[in-house]
C-alpha positions in Angstrom: 7.5 3.0 -26.3 4.6 1.8 -24.4 6.4 1.1 -21.2 7.5 4.9 -21.0 3.7 6.4 -21.5 2.2 8.3 -18.8 -1.6 8.1 -18.0 -3.4 11.2 -18.2 -4.7 12.0 -14.8 -6.2 15.5 -15.6 -9.4 14.1 -15.3 -8.9 13.2 -11.6 -11.0 15.5 -9.7 -11.5 16.2 -6.0 -13.7 18.5 -4.3 -12.3 21.6 -2.4 -12.3 19.5 0.9 -10.3 16.9 -0.5 -13.0 14.5 -0.9 -14.5 13.2 -4.1 -18.0 14.2 -5.1 -18.3 10.8 -7.0 -18.3 7.5 -5.5 -16.2 6.3 -8.7 -13.1 8.0 -7.3 -12.8 7.2 -3.7 -10.3 4.5 -2.4 -10.7 3.5 1.1 -7.6 2.1 2.7 -7.8 -0.3 6.0 -5.3 -1.4 8.3 -2.5 -0.1 10.6 -0.8 3.4 10.8 2.0 3.9 12.9 5.5 5.8 13.6 8.5 4.7 11.9 11.7 5.5 13.3 14.5 5.7 10.7 18.2 5.8 11.5 19.7 9.3 10.4 22.4 7.3 8.6 22.5 4.2 6.5 24.2 1.0 6.9 24.2 0.6 10.5 22.4 -1.6 13.2 19.7 -0.2 15.6 22.2 -0.2 18.3 24.9 1.6 16.1 22.4 4.4 14.9 23.5 7.7 16.4 19.8 9.3 16.2 16.4 8.2 14.4 14.1 10.3 12.5 10.3 10.1 13.5 8.2 9.3 10.3 4.6 8.5 10.0 3.8 5.2 8.3 1.7 1.9 8.1 1.3 0.5 4.6 -2.5 1.3 4.1 -2.3 4.7 5.5 0.8 5.4 3.2 -1.2 4.3 0.1 -4.2 6.7 1.2 -1.8 9.6 1.5 -0.1 8.8 -1.7 -3.4 8.6 -3.7 -4.5 12.1 -2.4 -1.0 13.7 -3.1 -1.6 12.4 -6.8 -4.8 14.2 -7.1 -7.2 11.2 -6.2 -9.6 10.6 -3.3 -8.9 8.6 -0.3 -9.9 7.7 3.2 -8.2 5.6 5.9 -9.9 3.3 8.5 -8.0 2.1 11.4 -7.3 2.6 15.2 -4.4 4.3 16.9 -3.8 5.2 20.5 -5.4 7.9 22.3 -2.0 9.4 22.6 0.2 12.3 20.9 1.3 10.0 18.3 -2.0 8.6 17.5 -3.5 12.3 17.3 -0.3 13.5 15.1 -1.1 10.6 12.7 -4.8 11.6 12.5 -3.7 15.2 11.9 -1.2 14.2 9.2 -4.0 12.3 7.3 -6.1 15.5 7.4 -3.3 17.7 6.4 -3.0 15.5 3.2 -6.7 15.7 2.4 -7.3 11.9 3.5 -10.7 11.3 5.0 -9.8 10.3 8.4 -13.3 9.9 9.7 -13.0 6.3 9.7 -10.1 6.5 12.4 -10.8 5.3 15.9 -8.7 6.1 19.2 -8.1 3.5 21.9 -7.5 4.8 25.6 -6.1 1.5 26.7 -3.4 0.9 24.1 -0.6 2.7 22.6 0.0 3.7 18.8 2.4 1.4 17.2 5.8 2.0 16.8 8.5 0.6 14.2 12.3 1.1 14.3 13.5 0.7 10.8 17.3 -0.3 10.1 18.6 0.8 6.6 21.4 -1.0 4.8 23.8 0.7 2.4 21.3 -0.1 -0.3 18.4 1.2 1.4 16.9 -2.1 2.4 15.1 -2.4 5.4 14.8 -4.5 8.7 12.1 -4.0 11.4 11.8 -4.0 15.1 8.0 -3.5 16.0 6.5 -2.4 19.4 3.0 -3.7 19.4 2.0 -5.7 22.8 -0.8 -5.1 21.7 -0.8 -1.7 19.9 -4.1 0.0 19.0 -4.4 -1.0 15.4 -4.7 -4.7 16.6 -7.8 -3.8 18.9 -10.2 -2.3 16.1 -13.7 -4.0 16.7 -16.3 -4.5 13.9 -18.8 -2.2 16.0 -16.3 0.8 15.3 -16.3 0.2 11.5 -17.6 3.1 9.6 -20.0 1.1 7.3 -21.1 4.2 5.3 -17.6 5.2 4.5 -16.8 1.7 3.1 -20.2 1.7 0.9 -19.0 4.9 -0.7 -15.7 3.5 -1.9 -15.0 2.5 -5.4 -11.8 0.5 -4.4 -11.1 -1.1 -0.8 -7.4 -1.6 -0.2 -5.7 -3.7 2.7 -2.8 -5.6 3.8 -2.2 -8.8 5.9 -1.1 -7.4 9.1 -4.9 -6.6 10.3 -5.3 -10.3 10.0 -2.9 -11.5 12.6 -4.8 -11.1 15.8 -8.1 -10.5 17.0 -10.4 -8.7 17.0 -8.9 -6.8 14.1 -9.1 -9.9 11.9 -12.9 -10.4 12.4 -13.1 -6.7 11.5 -11.1 -6.9 8.5 -13.1 -9.7 7.2 -16.4 -7.9 8.1 -15.0 -4.7 6.3 -14.3 -6.7 3.2 -17.6 -8.2 3.0 -19.3 -4.7 3.3 -17.1 -3.6 0.3 -17.7 -6.7 -1.8 -21.5 -6.2 -1.3 -21.4 -2.6 -2.1 -19.6 -3.5 -5.4 -16.1 -2.3 -4.7 -13.0 -3.7 -6.1 -11.0 -5.3 -3.4 -7.2 -4.4 -3.6 -4.9 -6.5 -1.7 -1.0 -6.0 -0.9 0.2 -8.8 1.5 2.9 -6.8 2.7 4.7 -9.7 4.4 6.1 -8.7 7.9 7.0 -12.1 9.0 8.4 -11.1 12.5 4.8 -10.0 13.6 3.2 -13.4 13.0 3.4 -16.4 15.3 5.1 -18.5 12.8 5.9 -18.7 9.1 3.0 -21.3 8.7 0.9 -18.8 10.3 1.9 -16.1 8.2 1.5 -18.3 5.0 -2.1 -19.3 5.9 -3.2 -16.1 7.3 -2.2 -14.4 4.1 -3.7 -17.0 1.8 -7.1 -17.6 3.6 -8.4 -14.1 2.0 -6.5 -14.4 -1.4 -9.4 -15.7 -3.5 -11.5 -12.7 -2.6 -9.2 -10.0 -4.1 -9.7 -8.4 -7.5 -6.3 -6.8 -7.5 -3.3 -8.2 -5.9 0.2 -6.7 -5.7 2.9 -9.1 -4.5 6.7 -9.0 -4.4 9.1 -11.7 -5.6 9.9 -12.6 -2.1 6.5 -12.9 -1.2 5.8 -15.2 -4.1 8.8 -17.6 -2.9 7.5 -17.5 0.7 3.7 -18.1 -0.3 4.5 -21.0 -2.7 7.2 -22.8 -0.5 10.1 -21.8 -2.5 9.0 -21.7 -6.0 10.5 -19.7 -8.8 9.0 -16.2 -8.5 10.0 -15.6 -12.1 8.1 -18.5 -13.5 4.9 -17.7 -15.0 3.4 -20.8 -14.6 4.0 -20.7 -10.9 2.4 -17.2 -10.9 -0.7 -18.5 -13.0 -1.3 -21.9 -11.2 -0.7 -21.1 -7.8 -1.4 -17.3 -7.5 -3.7 -16.4 -10.3 -7.3 -17.3 -8.7 -10.3 -17.4 -11.1 -11.9 -14.2 -10.1 -8.8 -12.2 -10.0 -8.6 -9.2 -12.3 -5.0 -8.1 -12.3 -1.9 -9.5 -10.4 1.0 -7.4 -10.3 4.6 -8.7 -9.3 7.0 -6.0 -8.3 10.7 -6.6 -8.9 12.2 -3.5 -7.2 14.3 -1.4 -9.1 13.9 -3.6 -12.3 10.1 -2.7 -12.3 7.3 -5.1 -12.4 5.4 -7.8 -14.3 1.7 -7.9 -14.6 -1.0 -10.7 -15.3 -4.5 -10.5 -16.3 -6.9 -13.3 -18.0 -6.2 -11.9 -21.3 -2.5 -10.8 -21.3 0.8 -10.5 -19.5 4.0 -8.4 -19.8 6.6 -6.6 -18.0 7.1 -2.9 -17.5 10.4 -1.2 -16.5 11.1 1.3 -13.8 13.4 4.4 -14.0 16.8 4.1 -12.6 17.5 6.0 -9.4 20.0 6.0 -6.3 18.0 4.3 -3.5 18.3 6.0 -0.1 15.4 4.5 1.8 13.3 1.9 0.2 10.5 2.4 3.0 7.0 3.0 1.3 8.2 2.3 -2.3 5.6 -0.6 -2.6 2.9 1.5 -1.0 3.8 4.5 -3.4 3.5 2.1 -6.2 0.2 0.9 -5.1 -1.0 4.4 -4.4 -0.1 5.4 -8.1 -1.8 2.4 -9.8 -5.0 2.7 -7.6 -5.2 6.6 -8.4 -5.2 5.5 -12.1 -7.6 2.6 -11.5 -10.1 5.0 -9.4 -10.5 7.1 -12.3 -11.5 4.1 -14.7 -12.3 0.6 -12.9 -12.0 -1.0 -16.3 -8.6 0.2 -17.0 -6.8 -3.3 -16.4 -8.9 -4.5 -19.6 -6.9 -2.3 -22.0 -3.2 -3.4 -22.1 -1.8 -0.2 -23.3 -3.4 1.9 -20.9 -2.6 -0.4 -18.2 1.0 -0.4 -19.1 1.0 3.4 -19.1 -0.8 3.2 -15.4 2.1 0.7 -14.3 4.7 2.9 -15.7 3.3 5.9 -13.7 3.2 3.5 -10.8 6.7 2.6 -11.0 7.8 6.1 -11.3 6.1 6.9 -8.1 8.0 4.1 -6.2 11.2 5.3 -8.0 10.9 8.8 -6.8 9.8 7.9 -3.3 12.9 5.6 -2.4 15.3 8.8 -3.2 14.1 10.2 0.2 14.1 8.9 3.8 10.7 8.0 5.5 7.4 6.7 3.8 4.9 9.4 3.8 7.3 12.2 4.0 8.9 10.9 0.7 5.4 10.3 -1.2 5.7 12.4 -4.3 2.8 14.6 -5.8 1.4 14.2 -9.2 3.6 17.2 -10.5 6.7 16.0 -9.1 6.1 12.7 -10.8 5.3 14.0 -14.1 8.5 16.3 -13.9 10.7 13.2 -13.0 9.2 11.2 -15.9 9.7 13.8 -18.3 13.4 14.3 -17.3 14.1 10.6 -17.2 12.7 10.0 -20.6 14.2 12.7 -22.6 
């Protein structure tokens, strides 16, 4: 069956230092990196949690690590505090062969923290400590322009759009990437408590919507962004979210898999059933899996069969990630994914 095929990633090569020798392989991820504190037991409030497990996180950084663990080439651009957590995060990227040369350290602000509560089903609630955190203070003058120009894909979320100066820095980085011929990849990654209001979140997320080549969005985010429209209605998706310059729109549906939309075709790809322990990082793992495939062939989205194979692989990345706690610690290797798919499809 088409939705159980696996993309051939054997041709994805990286140099011995973890960096690709070819521009066409590199994915540069821009935005926040932080420390997640996850309860050691599920289904309790923050106050009831007996202890927390420290885990590196932040959606763009998660995507960068996922790509590297899958055999691709990635880099991260963002800012952390000049503190022990910040340097720990930079070291974690280095350990995972992610190019961290675009990271900056702020002596006057701390690395962001997030306490993440888990329900019995592995769903999350967040309590953020950013007042302000270092990631919000990245300035345009601190951007590694040369690193962005080397990328084939430039990936980002919306949290970096919330406050200045990071918002202007984000927009400047997108401009550089677009002029350099990068594909722009956008995962809104809605975190409503971080925005001043729901209206601010909606307008902020949509303010750059029409510039992306690839967008990954969840069902809940569709409902939010469209003011309550049915996220399962193809007409809603195509008329309100599929802008003229978009090449690929992915709608994730959790354990059910996802839908895909291009100008030529649309469809659905199922996932692999697992028992979820922690859904933290699932969407980032999906994006990492998809961008790893796209980085090896930037025109992959034009071939529906190959696109479905790549999406199934990305679904498997997300499914395996939710079987462990934390984000980066749970991200799978290419070998683990291939073994997981092989066992699940026998």
